[in-house]
N, C-alpha and C positions, 0 to 999 in steps of 0.2 A: 505493500502499501503506501502512496505518495502523500506526501501532503504539504503543499505550498504554504509560506510566509509570505513574510512583505521580504520581496529578493532572493529569498533564499530558500534550495528545494531540501526534506527531509525528509531524511527515508525513517519512517516505524515501522517496525518488524513485527507482524502478525501474523493472523490465522483466515482464510476465506471458508464457508459450510458451503460444499458442491451442491447440496441440497437445498437450503435454504438460501444460501448467499449471503449470509449473515458475518457478519468480520468485526475481531477483536482483538485488542489486545490480552494477551496472558498478563499472569499478573508475575513468574516465575518463566519466565523465557528462555531455559533451557532446559523445564519439561515438557513433553510435545500432551495437549488435553484429550482425556478417551474419548467425549462428545462438543457436540457446539451444546452451548451453551444459550442457545434460543431454543432449538427445534430437540434437543436430551440427543440429535441421533448418532449412534458411535462409529455412521461411515460421511461420519464431514467430512473425511480427506483422502474420501474415490471417489473418482467423477459419475454420473448417472450412466443405469447403459440402459433402464426403462422414462421411455419420455409416458404422459398420458399426450391430450390431443389440442392442448393448448401449449402447453411446451414443446409439441414437434412445427405448429406455426410458427411459436417463435425461434425455436432453432431456426427453420428456414428462414425466416422473414431477416436472420443478422448475415445469413451465408452466404443470402442478396444481394445482403450492400455490402457486403465485403468483398465478392465475386465487382457492381462497379463501378471498385474507386480500387 
């Protein structure tokens, strides 16, 4: 995650959940959390392989936008 300040780029070490897309900064950086604090999923660090219809539409629209660039 990048956070921009006043003319300075600051890199903040954190985690992002692949399931709910929640991003957080851990209290202890050396430990990897077992679950996502928001959705409580133990699979927060593994990308999803199955999607529902709405999620498939979002993925397809993102891919189309990237290919147009």
